[in-house]
mmCIF file as Biopython writes it, N, C-alpha, C and O atoms, coordinates in Angstrom:
data_model
#
loop_
_atom_site.group_PDB
_atom_site.id
_atom_site.type_symbol
_atom_site.label_atom_id
_atom_site.label_alt_id
_atom_site.label_comp_id
_atom_site.label_asym_id
_atom_site.label_entity_id
_atom_site.label_seq_id
_atom_site.pdbx_PDB_ins_code
_atom_site.Cartn_x
_atom_site.Cartn_y
_atom_site.Cartn_z
_atom_site.occupancy
_atom_site.B_iso_or_equiv
_atom_site.auth_seq_id
_atom_site.auth_asym_id
_atom_site.pdbx_PDB_model_num
ATOM 1   N N  . UNK A ? 1  ? -8.487 -25.300 37.922 1.0 0.0 1  A 1 
ATOM 2   C CA . UNK A ? 1  ? -7.075 -24.990 37.801 1.0 0.0 1  A 1 
ATOM 3   C C  . UNK A ? 1  ? -6.443 -25.694 36.602 1.0 0.0 1  A 1 
ATOM 4   O O  . UNK A ? 1  ? -5.448 -25.218 36.055 1.0 0.0 1  A 1 
ATOM 5   N N  . UNK A ? 2  ? -7.021 -26.834 36.190 1.0 0.0 2  A 1 
ATOM 6   C CA . UNK A ? 2  ? -6.465 -27.543 35.036 1.0 0.0 2  A 1 
ATOM 7   C C  . UNK A ? 2  ? -6.588 -26.716 33.763 1.0 0.0 2  A 1 
ATOM 8   O O  . UNK A ? 2  ? -5.803 -26.902 32.832 1.0 0.0 2  A 1 
ATOM 9   N N  . UNK A ? 3  ? -7.551 -25.813 33.705 1.0 0.0 3  A 1 
ATOM 10  C CA . UNK A ? 3  ? -7.687 -24.978 32.519 1.0 0.0 3  A 1 
ATOM 11  C C  . UNK A ? 3  ? -6.657 -23.855 32.512 1.0 0.0 3  A 1 
ATOM 12  O O  . UNK A ? 3  ? -6.343 -23.317 31.450 1.0 0.0 3  A 1 
ATOM 13  N N  . UNK A ? 4  ? -6.130 -23.495 33.675 1.0 0.0 4  A 1 
ATOM 14  C CA . UNK A ? 4  ? -5.127 -22.430 33.752 1.0 0.0 4  A 1 
ATOM 15  C C  . UNK A ? 4  ? -3.736 -23.005 33.561 1.0 0.0 4  A 1 
ATOM 16  O O  . UNK A ? 4  ? -2.965 -22.509 32.739 1.0 0.0 4  A 1 
ATOM 17  N N  . UNK A ? 5  ? -3.405 -24.059 34.322 1.0 0.0 5  A 1 
ATOM 18  C CA . UNK A ? 5  ? -2.085 -24.672 34.274 1.0 0.0 5  A 1 
ATOM 19  C C  . UNK A ? 5  ? -2.157 -25.942 33.431 1.0 0.0 5  A 1 
ATOM 20  O O  . UNK A ? 5  ? -2.431 -27.026 33.946 1.0 0.0 5  A 1 
ATOM 21  N N  . UNK A ? 6  ? -1.907 -25.796 32.136 1.0 0.0 6  A 1 
ATOM 22  C CA . UNK A ? 6  ? -1.926 -26.951 31.254 1.0 0.0 6  A 1 
ATOM 23  C C  . UNK A ? 6  ? -0.682 -27.794 31.494 1.0 0.0 6  A 1 
ATOM 24  O O  . UNK A ? 6  ? 0.369  -27.277 31.874 1.0 0.0 6  A 1 
ATOM 25  N N  . UNK A ? 7  ? -0.809 -29.073 31.271 1.0 0.0 7  A 1 
ATOM 26  C CA . UNK A ? 7  ? 0.324  -29.967 31.453 1.0 0.0 7  A 1 
ATOM 27  C C  . UNK A ? 7  ? 0.298  -30.630 32.809 1.0 0.0 7  A 1 
ATOM 28  O O  . UNK A ? 7  ? -0.412 -30.204 33.720 1.0 0.0 7  A 1 
ATOM 29  N N  . UNK A ? 8  ? 1.079  -31.674 32.924 1.0 0.0 8  A 1 
ATOM 30  C CA . UNK A ? 8  ? 1.139  -32.430 34.167 1.0 0.0 8  A 1 
ATOM 31  C C  . UNK A ? 8  ? 1.952  -31.678 35.214 1.0 0.0 8  A 1 
ATOM 32  O O  . UNK A ? 8  ? 2.809  -30.865 34.870 1.0 0.0 8  A 1 
ATOM 33  N N  . UNK A ? 9  ? 1.688  -31.945 36.482 1.0 0.0 9  A 1 
ATOM 34  C CA . UNK A ? 9  ? 2.447  -31.271 37.554 1.0 0.0 9  A 1 
ATOM 35  C C  . UNK A ? 9  ? 3.950  -31.533 37.475 1.0 0.0 9  A 1 
ATOM 36  O O  . UNK A ? 9  ? 4.746  -30.698 37.904 1.0 0.0 9  A 1 
ATOM 37  N N  . UNK A ? 10 ? 4.341  -32.677 36.935 1.0 0.0 10 A 1 
ATOM 38  C CA . UNK A ? 10 ? 5.778  -32.967 36.833 1.0 0.0 10 A 1 
ATOM 39  C C  . UNK A ? 10 ? 6.462  -31.994 35.877 1.0 0.0 10 A 1 
ATOM 40  O O  . UNK A ? 10 ? 7.638  -31.676 36.052 1.0 0.0 10 A 1 
ATOM 41  N N  . UNK A ? 11 ? 5.730  -31.521 34.867 1.0 0.0 11 A 1 
ATOM 42  C CA . UNK A ? 11 ? 6.310  -30.532 33.953 1.0 0.0 11 A 1 
ATOM 43  C C  . UNK A ? 11 ? 6.503  -29.193 34.658 1.0 0.0 11 A 1 
ATOM 44  O O  . UNK A ? 11 ? 7.485  -28.492 34.410 1.0 0.0 11 A 1 
ATOM 45  N N  . UNK A ? 12 ? 5.571  -28.839 35.533 1.0 0.0 12 A 1 
ATOM 46  C CA . UNK A ? 12 ? 5.720  -27.603 36.297 1.0 0.0 12 A 1 
ATOM 47  C C  . UNK A ? 12 ? 6.865  -27.728 37.293 1.0 0.0 12 A 1 
ATOM 48  O O  . UNK A ? 12 ? 7.579  -26.757 37.545 1.0 0.0 12 A 1 
ATOM 49  N N  . UNK A ? 13 ? 7.047  -28.930 37.866 1.0 0.0 13 A 1 
ATOM 50  C CA . UNK A ? 13 ? 8.178  -29.163 38.768 1.0 0.0 13 A 1 
ATOM 51  C C  . UNK A ? 13 ? 9.496  -29.055 38.001 1.0 0.0 13 A 1 
ATOM 52  O O  . UNK A ? 13 ? 10.479 -28.520 38.514 1.0 0.0 13 A 1 
ATOM 53  N N  . UNK A ? 14 ? 9.507  -29.568 36.765 1.0 0.0 14 A 1 
ATOM 54  C CA . UNK A ? 14 ? 10.711 -29.460 35.934 1.0 0.0 14 A 1 
ATOM 55  C C  . UNK A ? 14 ? 11.031 -27.993 35.661 1.0 0.0 14 A 1 
ATOM 56  O O  . UNK A ? 14 ? 12.198 -27.601 35.654 1.0 0.0 14 A 1 
ATOM 57  N N  . UNK A ? 15 ? 9.995  -27.180 35.435 1.0 0.0 15 A 1 
ATOM 58  C CA . UNK A ? 15 ? 10.210 -25.754 35.212 1.0 0.0 15 A 1 
ATOM 59  C C  . UNK A ? 15 ? 10.837 -25.100 36.441 1.0 0.0 15 A 1 
ATOM 60  O O  . UNK A ? 15 ? 11.746 -24.280 36.307 1.0 0.0 15 A 1 
ATOM 61  N N  . UNK A ? 16 ? 10.366 -25.449 37.623 1.0 0.0 16 A 1 
ATOM 62  C CA . UNK A ? 16 ? 10.933 -24.895 38.858 1.0 0.0 16 A 1 
ATOM 63  C C  . UNK A ? 16 ? 12.395 -25.302 39.000 1.0 0.0 16 A 1 
ATOM 64  O O  . UNK A ? 16 ? 13.237 -24.483 39.367 1.0 0.0 16 A 1 
ATOM 65  N N  . UNK A ? 17 ? 12.699 -26.567 38.709 1.0 0.0 17 A 1 
ATOM 66  C CA . UNK A ? 17 ? 14.085 -27.047 38.792 1.0 0.0 17 A 1 
ATOM 67  C C  . UNK A ? 17 ? 14.962 -26.300 37.791 1.0 0.0 17 A 1 
ATOM 68  O O  . UNK A ? 17 ? 16.087 -25.918 38.112 1.0 0.0 17 A 1 
ATOM 69  N N  . UNK A ? 18 ? 14.450 -26.093 36.581 1.0 0.0 18 A 1 
ATOM 70  C CA . UNK A ? 18 ? 15.223 -25.365 35.566 1.0 0.0 18 A 1 
ATOM 71  C C  . UNK A ? 18 ? 15.497 -23.929 36.011 1.0 0.0 18 A 1 
ATOM 72  O O  . UNK A ? 18 ? 16.616 -23.436 35.868 1.0 0.0 18 A 1 
ATOM 73  N N  . UNK A ? 19 ? 14.486 -23.262 36.546 1.0 0.0 19 A 1 
ATOM 74  C CA . UNK A ? 19 ? 14.659 -21.875 36.990 1.0 0.0 19 A 1 
ATOM 75  C C  . UNK A ? 19 ? 15.674 -21.808 38.128 1.0 0.0 19 A 1 
ATOM 76  O O  . UNK A ? 19 ? 16.534 -20.928 38.147 1.0 0.0 19 A 1 
ATOM 77  N N  . UNK A ? 20 ? 15.572 -22.741 39.078 1.0 0.0 20 A 1 
ATOM 78  C CA . UNK A ? 20 ? 16.537 -22.752 40.188 1.0 0.0 20 A 1 
ATOM 79  C C  . UNK A ? 20 ? 17.953 -23.044 39.710 1.0 0.0 20 A 1 
ATOM 80  O O  . UNK A ? 20 ? 18.910 -22.438 40.191 1.0 0.0 20 A 1 
ATOM 81  N N  . UNK A ? 21 ? 18.091 -23.973 38.763 1.0 0.0 21 A 1 
ATOM 82  C CA . UNK A ? 21 ? 19.420 -24.287 38.227 1.0 0.0 21 A 1 
ATOM 83  C C  . UNK A ? 21 ? 20.010 -23.085 37.505 1.0 0.0 21 A 1 
ATOM 84  O O  . UNK A ? 21 ? 21.180 -22.757 37.699 1.0 0.0 21 A 1 
ATOM 85  N N  . UNK A ? 22 ? 19.217 -22.431 36.681 1.0 0.0 22 A 1 
ATOM 86  C CA . UNK A ? 22 ? 19.714 -21.258 35.958 1.0 0.0 22 A 1 
ATOM 87  C C  . UNK A ? 22 ? 19.997 -20.096 36.908 1.0 0.0 22 A 1 
ATOM 88  O O  . UNK A ? 22 ? 20.947 -19.340 36.703 1.0 0.0 22 A 1 
ATOM 89  N N  . UNK A ? 23 ? 19.172 -19.955 37.947 1.0 0.0 23 A 1 
ATOM 90  C CA . UNK A ? 23 ? 19.440 -18.913 38.934 1.0 0.0 23 A 1 
ATOM 91  C C  . UNK A ? 23 ? 20.766 -19.190 39.648 1.0 0.0 23 A 1 
ATOM 92  O O  . UNK A ? 23 ? 21.553 -18.272 39.875 1.0 0.0 23 A 1 
ATOM 93  N N  . UNK A ? 24 ? 21.011 -20.451 40.000 1.0 0.0 24 A 1 
ATOM 94  C CA . UNK A ? 24 ? 22.260 -20.810 40.663 1.0 0.0 24 A 1 
ATOM 95  C C  . UNK A ? 24 ? 23.470 -20.573 39.775 1.0 0.0 24 A 1 
ATOM 96  O O  . UNK A ? 24 ? 24.513 -20.115 40.240 1.0 0.0 24 A 1 
ATOM 97  N N  . UNK A ? 25 ? 23.325 -20.885 38.504 1.0 0.0 25 A 1 
ATOM 98  C CA . UNK A ? 25 ? 24.418 -20.648 37.557 1.0 0.0 25 A 1 
ATOM 99  C C  . UNK A ? 25 ? 24.709 -19.156 37.465 1.0 0.0 25 A 1 
ATOM 100 O O  . UNK A ? 25 ? 25.870 -18.745 37.470 1.0 0.0 25 A 1 
ATOM 101 N N  . UNK A ? 26 ? 23.658 -18.346 37.382 1.0 0.0 26 A 1 
ATOM 102 C CA . UNK A ? 26 ? 23.848 -16.898 37.311 1.0 0.0 26 A 1 
ATOM 103 C C  . UNK A ? 26 ? 24.386 -16.317 38.609 1.0 0.0 26 A 1 
ATOM 104 O O  . UNK A ? 26 ? 25.204 -15.397 38.588 1.0 0.0 26 A 1 
ATOM 105 N N  . UNK A ? 27 ? 23.930 -16.849 39.740 1.0 0.0 27 A 1 
ATOM 106 C CA . UNK A ? 27 ? 24.381 -16.374 41.045 1.0 0.0 27 A 1 
ATOM 107 C C  . UNK A ? 27 ? 25.886 -16.576 41.222 1.0 0.0 27 A 1 
ATOM 108 O O  . UNK A ? 27 ? 26.558 -15.759 41.851 1.0 0.0 27 A 1 
ATOM 109 N N  . UNK A ? 28 ? 26.407 -17.664 40.665 1.0 0.0 28 A 1 
ATOM 110 C CA . UNK A ? 28 ? 27.839 -17.956 40.766 1.0 0.0 28 A 1 
ATOM 111 C C  . UNK A ? 28 ? 28.650 -17.271 39.673 1.0 0.0 28 A 1 
ATOM 112 O O  . UNK A ? 28 ? 29.849 -17.521 39.551 1.0 0.0 28 A 1 
ATOM 113 N N  . UNK A ? 29 ? 28.021 -16.417 38.881 1.0 0.0 29 A 1 
ATOM 114 C CA . UNK A ? 29 ? 28.682 -15.661 37.814 1.0 0.0 29 A 1 
ATOM 115 C C  . UNK A ? 29 ? 29.419 -16.570 36.838 1.0 0.0 29 A 1 
ATOM 116 O O  . UNK A ? 29 ? 30.482 -16.220 36.326 1.0 0.0 29 A 1 
ATOM 117 N N  . UNK A ? 30 ? 28.845 -17.732 36.592 1.0 0.0 30 A 1 
ATOM 118 C CA . UNK A ? 30 ? 29.469 -18.680 35.677 1.0 0.0 30 A 1 
ATOM 119 C C  . UNK A ? 30 ? 29.493 -18.125 34.258 1.0 0.0 30 A 1 
ATOM 120 O O  . UNK A ? 30 ? 30.383 -18.470 33.481 1.0 0.0 30 A 1 
ATOM 121 N N  . UNK A ? 31 ? 28.544 -17.282 33.910 1.0 0.0 31 A 1 
ATOM 122 C CA . UNK A ? 31 ? 28.481 -16.736 32.556 1.0 0.0 31 A 1 
ATOM 123 C C  . UNK A ? 31 ? 29.603 -15.725 32.290 1.0 0.0 31 A 1 
ATOM 124 O O  . UNK A ? 31 ? 29.844 -15.368 31.137 1.0 0.0 31 A 1 
ATOM 125 N N  . UNK A ? 32 ? 30.283 -15.265 33.330 1.0 0.0 32 A 1 
ATOM 126 C CA . UNK A ? 32 ? 31.392 -14.343 33.116 1.0 0.0 32 A 1 
ATOM 127 C C  . UNK A ? 32 ? 32.746 -14.988 33.370 1.0 0.0 32 A 1 
ATOM 128 O O  . UNK A ? 32 ? 33.734 -14.610 32.741 1.0 0.0 32 A 1 
ATOM 129 N N  . UNK A ? 33 ? 32.809 -15.951 34.277 1.0 0.0 33 A 1 
ATOM 130 C CA . UNK A ? 33 ? 34.098 -16.549 34.606 1.0 0.0 33 A 1 
ATOM 131 C C  . UNK A ? 33 ? 34.390 -17.819 33.815 1.0 0.0 33 A 1 
ATOM 132 O O  . UNK A ? 33 ? 35.539 -18.067 33.450 1.0 0.0 33 A 1 
ATOM 133 N N  . UNK A ? 34 ? 33.380 -18.616 33.549 1.0 0.0 34 A 1 
ATOM 134 C CA . UNK A ? 34 ? 33.547 -19.882 32.819 1.0 0.0 34 A 1 
ATOM 135 C C  . UNK A ? 34 ? 32.483 -19.956 31.733 1.0 0.0 34 A 1 
ATOM 136 O O  . UNK A ? 34 ? 31.526 -20.721 31.849 1.0 0.0 34 A 1 
ATOM 137 N N  . UNK A ? 35 ? 32.648 -19.160 30.673 1.0 0.0 35 A 1 
ATOM 138 C CA . UNK A ? 35 ? 31.594 -19.053 29.664 1.0 0.0 35 A 1 
ATOM 139 C C  . UNK A ? 35 ? 31.339 -20.385 28.957 1.0 0.0 35 A 1 
ATOM 140 O O  . UNK A ? 35 ? 30.184 -20.722 28.697 1.0 0.0 35 A 1 
ATOM 141 N N  . UNK A ? 36 ? 32.373 -21.139 28.644 1.0 0.0 36 A 1 
ATOM 142 C CA . UNK A ? 36 ? 32.183 -22.423 27.957 1.0 0.0 36 A 1 
ATOM 143 C C  . UNK A ? 36 ? 31.381 -23.391 28.831 1.0 0.0 36 A 1 
ATOM 144 O O  . UNK A ? 36 ? 30.497 -24.086 28.329 1.0 0.0 36 A 1 
ATOM 145 N N  . UNK A ? 37 ? 31.673 -23.441 30.097 1.0 0.0 37 A 1 
ATOM 146 C CA . UNK A ? 37 ? 30.907 -24.294 31.005 1.0 0.0 37 A 1 
ATOM 147 C C  . UNK A ? 37 ? 29.462 -23.817 31.112 1.0 0.0 37 A 1 
ATOM 148 O O  . UNK A ? 37 ? 28.535 -24.626 31.171 1.0 0.0 37 A 1 
ATOM 149 N N  . UNK A ? 38 ? 29.281 -22.522 31.135 1.0 0.0 38 A 1 
ATOM 150 C CA . UNK A ? 38 ? 27.933 -21.944 31.195 1.0 0.0 38 A 1 
ATOM 151 C C  . UNK A ? 38 ? 27.116 -22.366 29.977 1.0 0.0 38 A 1 
ATOM 152 O O  . UNK A ? 38 ? 25.979 -22.816 30.120 1.0 0.0 38 A 1 
ATOM 153 N N  . UNK A ? 39 ? 27.677 -22.225 28.798 1.0 0.0 39 A 1 
ATOM 154 C CA . UNK A ? 39 ? 26.966 -22.601 27.573 1.0 0.0 39 A 1 
ATOM 155 C C  . UNK A ? 39 ? 26.652 -24.089 27.574 1.0 0.0 39 A 1 
ATOM 156 O O  . UNK A ? 39 ? 25.547 -24.490 27.210 1.0 0.0 39 A 1 
ATOM 157 N N  . UNK A ? 40 ? 27.623 -24.917 27.983 1.0 0.0 40 A 1 
ATOM 158 C CA . UNK A ? 40 ? 27.392 -26.362 28.036 1.0 0.0 40 A 1 
ATOM 159 C C  . UNK A ? 40 ? 26.257 -26.700 28.998 1.0 0.0 40 A 1 
ATOM 160 O O  . UNK A ? 40 ? 25.407 -27.529 28.673 1.0 0.0 40 A 1 
ATOM 161 N N  . UNK A ? 41 ? 26.225 -26.082 30.165 1.0 0.0 41 A 1 
ATOM 162 C CA . UNK A ? 41 ? 25.169 -26.357 31.144 1.0 0.0 41 A 1 
ATOM 163 C C  . UNK A ? 41 ? 23.798 -25.902 30.651 1.0 0.0 41 A 1 
ATOM 164 O O  . UNK A ? 41 ? 22.807 -26.607 30.842 1.0 0.0 41 A 1 
ATOM 165 N N  . UNK A ? 42 ? 23.735 -24.744 30.028 1.0 0.0 42 A 1 
ATOM 166 C CA . UNK A ? 42 ? 22.457 -24.254 29.505 1.0 0.0 42 A 1 
ATOM 167 C C  . UNK A ? 42 ? 21.950 -25.169 28.400 1.0 0.0 42 A 1 
ATOM 168 O O  . UNK A ? 42 ? 20.765 -25.498 28.369 1.0 0.0 42 A 1 
ATOM 169 N N  . UNK A ? 43 ? 22.820 -25.579 27.502 1.0 0.0 43 A 1 
ATOM 170 C CA . UNK A ? 43 ? 22.406 -26.497 26.439 1.0 0.0 43 A 1 
ATOM 171 C C  . UNK A ? 43 ? 21.999 -27.852 27.006 1.0 0.0 43 A 1 
ATOM 172 O O  . UNK A ? 43 ? 21.011 -28.436 26.562 1.0 0.0 43 A 1 
ATOM 173 N N  . UNK A ? 44 ? 22.749 -28.356 27.979 1.0 0.0 44 A 1 
ATOM 174 C CA . UNK A ? 44 ? 22.419 -29.642 28.590 1.0 0.0 44 A 1 
ATOM 175 C C  . UNK A ? 44 ? 21.076 -29.581 29.309 1.0 0.0 44 A 1 
ATOM 176 O O  . UNK A ? 44 ? 20.284 -30.519 29.211 1.0 0.0 44 A 1 
ATOM 177 N N  . UNK A ? 45 ? 20.808 -28.500 30.025 1.0 0.0 45 A 1 
ATOM 178 C CA . UNK A ? 45 ? 19.511 -28.338 30.680 1.0 0.0 45 A 1 
ATOM 179 C C  . UNK A ? 45 ? 18.381 -28.252 29.663 1.0 0.0 45 A 1 
ATOM 180 O O  . UNK A ? 45 ? 17.310 -28.822 29.873 1.0 0.0 45 A 1 
ATOM 181 N N  . UNK A ? 46 ? 18.613 -27.547 28.572 1.0 0.0 46 A 1 
ATOM 182 C CA . UNK A ? 46 ? 17.587 -27.406 27.545 1.0 0.0 46 A 1 
ATOM 183 C C  . UNK A ? 46 ? 17.289 -28.736 26.872 1.0 0.0 46 A 1 
ATOM 184 O O  . UNK A ? 46 ? 16.127 -29.121 26.739 1.0 0.0 46 A 1 
ATOM 185 N N  . UNK A ? 47 ? 18.326 -29.433 26.451 1.0 0.0 47 A 1 
ATOM 186 C CA . UNK A ? 47 ? 18.131 -30.732 25.797 1.0 0.0 47 A 1 
ATOM 187 C C  . UNK A ? 47 ? 17.510 -31.725 26.773 1.0 0.0 47 A 1 
ATOM 188 O O  . UNK A ? 47 ? 16.621 -32.492 26.403 1.0 0.0 47 A 1 
ATOM 189 N N  . UNK A ? 48 ? 17.975 -31.712 28.011 1.0 0.0 48 A 1 
ATOM 190 C CA . UNK A ? 48 ? 17.429 -32.616 29.016 1.0 0.0 48 A 1 
ATOM 191 C C  . UNK A ? 48 ? 15.953 -32.372 29.270 1.0 0.0 48 A 1 
ATOM 192 O O  . UNK A ? 48 ? 15.186 -33.322 29.429 1.0 0.0 48 A 1 
ATOM 193 N N  . UNK A ? 49 ? 15.545 -31.108 29.310 1.0 0.0 49 A 1 
ATOM 194 C CA . UNK A ? 49 ? 14.132 -30.821 29.552 1.0 0.0 49 A 1 
ATOM 195 C C  . UNK A ? 49 ? 13.267 -31.210 28.359 1.0 0.0 49 A 1 
ATOM 196 O O  . UNK A ? 49 ? 12.159 -31.716 28.540 1.0 0.0 49 A 1 
ATOM 197 N N  . UNK A ? 50 ? 13.752 -30.984 27.154 1.0 0.0 50 A 1 
ATOM 198 C CA . UNK A ? 50 ? 12.992 -31.383 25.970 1.0 0.0 50 A 1 
ATOM 199 C C  . UNK A ? 50 ? 12.851 -32.903 25.919 1.0 0.0 50 A 1 
ATOM 200 O O  . UNK A ? 50 ? 11.764 -33.415 25.649 1.0 0.0 50 A 1 
ATOM 201 N N  . UNK A ? 51 ? 13.935 -33.623 26.174 1.0 0.0 51 A 1 
ATOM 202 C CA . UNK A ? 51 ? 13.873 -35.088 26.184 1.0 0.0 51 A 1 
ATOM 203 C C  . UNK A ? 51 ? 12.959 -35.597 27.288 1.0 0.0 51 A 1 
ATOM 204 O O  . UNK A ? 51 ? 12.228 -36.568 27.090 1.0 0.0 51 A 1 
ATOM 205 N N  . UNK A ? 52 ? 12.994 -34.952 28.443 1.0 0.0 52 A 1 
ATOM 206 C CA . UNK A ? 52 ? 12.124 -35.346 29.548 1.0 0.0 52 A 1 
ATOM 207 C C  . UNK A ? 52 ? 10.656 -35.240 29.153 1.0 0.0 52 A 1 
ATOM 208 O O  . UNK A ? 52 ? 9.867  -36.145 29.425 1.0 0.0 52 A 1 
ATOM 209 N N  . UNK A ? 53 ? 10.292 -34.132 28.512 1.0 0.0 53 A 1 
ATOM 210 C CA . UNK A ? 53 ? 8.902  -33.948 28.079 1.0 0.0 53 A 1 
ATOM 211 C C  . UNK A ? 53 ? 8.547  -34.956 26.995 1.0 0.0 53 A 1 
ATOM 212 O O  . UNK A ? 53 ? 7.454  -35.523 27.011 1.0 0.0 53 A 1 
ATOM 213 N N  . UNK A ? 54 ? 9.454  -35.184 26.058 1.0 0.0 54 A 1 
ATOM 214 C CA . UNK A ? 54 ? 9.163  -36.138 24.981 1.0 0.0 54 A 1 
ATOM 215 C C  . UNK A ? 54 ? 8.960  -37.553 25.501 1.0 0.0 54 A 1 
ATOM 216 O O  . UNK A ? 54 ? 8.077  -38.266 25.023 1.0 0.0 54 A 1 
ATOM 217 N N  . UNK A ? 55 ? 9.755  -37.961 26.462 1.0 0.0 55 A 1 
ATOM 218 C CA . UNK A ? 55 ? 9.667  -39.332 26.958 1.0 0.0 55 A 1 
ATOM 219 C C  . UNK A ? 55 ? 8.546  -39.533 27.979 1.0 0.0 55 A 1 
ATOM 220 O O  . UNK A ? 55 ? 8.124  -40.667 28.202 1.0 0.0 55 A 1 
ATOM 221 N N  . UNK A ? 56 ? 8.061  -38.472 28.597 1.0 0.0 56 A 1 
ATOM 222 C CA . UNK A ? 56 ? 6.986  -38.622 29.580 1.0 0.0 56 A 1 
ATOM 223 C C  . UNK A ? 56 ? 5.629  -38.197 29.039 1.0 0.0 56 A 1 
ATOM 224 O O  . UNK A ? 56 ? 4.626  -38.305 29.744 1.0 0.0 56 A 1 
ATOM 225 N N  . UNK A ? 57 ? 5.580  -37.717 27.803 1.0 0.0 57 A 1 
ATOM 226 C CA . UNK A ? 57 ? 4.327  -37.290 27.184 1.0 0.0 57 A 1 
ATOM 227 C C  . UNK A ? 57 ? 3.433  -38.497 26.930 1.0 0.0 57 A 1 
ATOM 228 O O  . UNK A ? 57 ? 3.884  -39.523 26.421 1.0 0.0 57 A 1 
ATOM 229 N N  . UNK A ? 58 ? 2.168  -38.362 27.290 1.0 0.0 58 A 1 
ATOM 230 C CA . UNK A ? 58 ? 1.178  -39.410 27.025 1.0 0.0 58 A 1 
ATOM 231 C C  . UNK A ? 58 ? 0.322  -39.005 25.829 1.0 0.0 58 A 1 
ATOM 232 O O  . UNK A ? 58 ? -0.110 -37.856 25.730 1.0 0.0 58 A 1 
ATOM 233 N N  . UNK A ? 59 ? 0.082  -39.932 24.941 1.0 0.0 59 A 1 
ATOM 234 C CA . UNK A ? 59 ? -0.699 -39.644 23.744 1.0 0.0 59 A 1 
ATOM 235 C C  . UNK A ? 59 ? -2.093 -39.142 24.147 1.0 0.0 59 A 1 
ATOM 236 O O  . UNK A ? 59 ? -2.754 -39.724 25.006 1.0 0.0 59 A 1 
ATOM 237 N N  . UNK A ? 60 ? -2.512 -38.065 23.514 1.0 0.0 60 A 1 
ATOM 238 C CA . UNK A ? 60 ? -3.818 -37.494 23.796 1.0 0.0 60 A 1 
ATOM 239 C C  . UNK A ? 60 ? -3.806 -36.402 24.845 1.0 0.0 60 A 1 
ATOM 240 O O  . UNK A ? 60 ? -4.848 -35.811 25.129 1.0 0.0 60 A 1 
ATOM 241 N N  . UNK A ? 61 ? -2.638 -36.120 25.436 1.0 0.0 61 A 1 
ATOM 242 C CA . UNK A ? 61 ? -2.549 -35.059 26.442 1.0 0.0 61 A 1 
ATOM 243 C C  . UNK A ? 61 ? -2.752 -33.696 25.792 1.0 0.0 61 A 1 
ATOM 244 O O  . UNK A ? 61 ? -2.328 -33.461 24.661 1.0 0.0 61 A 1 
ATOM 245 N N  . UNK A ? 62 ? -3.395 -32.823 26.512 1.0 0.0 62 A 1 
ATOM 246 C CA . UNK A ? 62 ? -3.619 -31.478 26.004 1.0 0.0 62 A 1 
ATOM 247 C C  . UNK A ? 62 ? -2.401 -30.620 26.305 1.0 0.0 62 A 1 
ATOM 248 O O  . UNK A ? 62 ? -1.994 -30.490 27.460 1.0 0.0 62 A 1 
ATOM 249 N N  . UNK A ? 63 ? -1.818 -30.030 25.253 1.0 0.0 63 A 1 
ATOM 250 C CA . UNK A ? 63 ? -0.611 -29.228 25.420 1.0 0.0 63 A 1 
ATOM 251 C C  . UNK A ? 63 ? -0.837 -27.734 25.220 1.0 0.0 63 A 1 
ATOM 252 O O  . UNK A ? 63 ? -0.078 -26.913 25.734 1.0 0.0 63 A 1 
ATOM 253 N N  . UNK A ? 64 ? -1.878 -27.385 24.477 1.0 0.0 64 A 1 
ATOM 254 C CA . UNK A ? 64 ? -2.135 -25.980 24.189 1.0 0.0 64 A 1 
ATOM 255 C C  . UNK A ? 64 ? -3.589 -25.653 24.509 1.0 0.0 64 A 1 
ATOM 256 O O  . UNK A ? 64 ? -4.425 -26.549 24.626 1.0 0.0 64 A 1 
ATOM 257 N N  . UNK A ? 65 ? -3.877 -24.379 24.649 1.0 0.0 65 A 1 
ATOM 258 C CA . UNK A ? 65 ? -5.253 -23.964 24.914 1.0 0.0 65 A 1 
ATOM 259 C C  . UNK A ? 65 ? -6.127 -24.124 23.673 1.0 0.0 65 A 1 
ATOM 260 O O  . UNK A ? 65 ? -7.272 -24.566 23.764 1.0 0.0 65 A 1 
ATOM 261 N N  . UNK A ? 66 ? -5.592 -23.771 22.543 1.0 0.0 66 A 1 
ATOM 262 C CA . UNK A ? 66 ? -6.340 -23.853 21.290 1.0 0.0 66 A 1 
ATOM 263 C C  . UNK A ? 66 ? -5.894 -25.094 20.516 1.0 0.0 66 A 1 
ATOM 264 O O  . UNK A ? 66 ? -4.712 -25.440 20.516 1.0 0.0 66 A 1 
ATOM 265 N N  . UNK A ? 67 ? -6.827 -25.750 19.869 1.0 0.0 67 A 1 
ATOM 266 C CA . UNK A ? 67 ? -6.435 -26.930 19.077 1.0 0.0 67 A 1 
ATOM 267 C C  . UNK A ? 67 ? -5.615 -26.513 17.863 1.0 0.0 67 A 1 
ATOM 268 O O  . UNK A ? 67 ? -5.797 -25.422 17.322 1.0 0.0 67 A 1 
ATOM 269 N N  . UNK A ? 68 ? -4.713 -27.389 17.442 1.0 0.0 68 A 1 
ATOM 270 C CA . UNK A ? 68 ? -3.944 -27.143 16.222 1.0 0.0 68 A 1 
ATOM 271 C C  . UNK A ? 68 ? -4.874 -27.271 15.023 1.0 0.0 68 A 1 
ATOM 272 O O  . UNK A ? 68 ? -5.748 -28.137 14.991 1.0 0.0 68 A 1 
ATOM 273 N N  . UNK A ? 69 ? -4.679 -26.406 14.045 1.0 0.0 69 A 1 
ATOM 274 C CA . UNK A ? 69 ? -5.485 -26.479 12.835 1.0 0.0 69 A 1 
ATOM 275 C C  . UNK A ? 69 ? -4.943 -27.581 11.943 1.0 0.0 69 A 1 
ATOM 276 O O  . UNK A ? 69 ? -3.743 -27.644 11.679 1.0 0.0 69 A 1 
ATOM 277 N N  . UNK A ? 70 ? -5.825 -28.442 11.483 1.0 0.0 70 A 1 
ATOM 278 C CA . UNK A ? 70 ? -5.405 -29.509 10.576 1.0 0.0 70 A 1 
ATOM 279 C C  . UNK A ? 70 ? -5.529 -29.009 9.156  1.0 0.0 70 A 1 
ATOM 280 O O  . UNK A ? 70 ? -6.507 -28.354 8.795  1.0 0.0 70 A 1 
ATOM 281 N N  . UNK A ? 71 ? -4.522 -29.327 8.348  1.0 0.0 71 A 1 
ATOM 282 C CA . UNK A ? 71 ? -4.543 -28.917 6.932  1.0 0.0 71 A 1 
ATOM 283 C C  . UNK A ? 71 ? -5.394 -29.846 6.118  1.0 0.0 71 A 1 
ATOM 284 O O  . UNK A ? 71 ? -5.530 -29.659 4.909  1.0 0.0 71 A 1 
#
């Protein structure tokens, strides 16, 4: 299963939390009634998830299926 689901389980949990948060935002029609709040929440979730991955990444972890080509 490690070859199918790359990354640590905490990253997959973060993805589930992000999907649930965005689903909840859409369910409450925030994108039509409070557009500025919607944009702020989407940006905050995006920045928060990127920072979470950056701060929890361990050197040498495999992130992609194919290795990056070195120049």
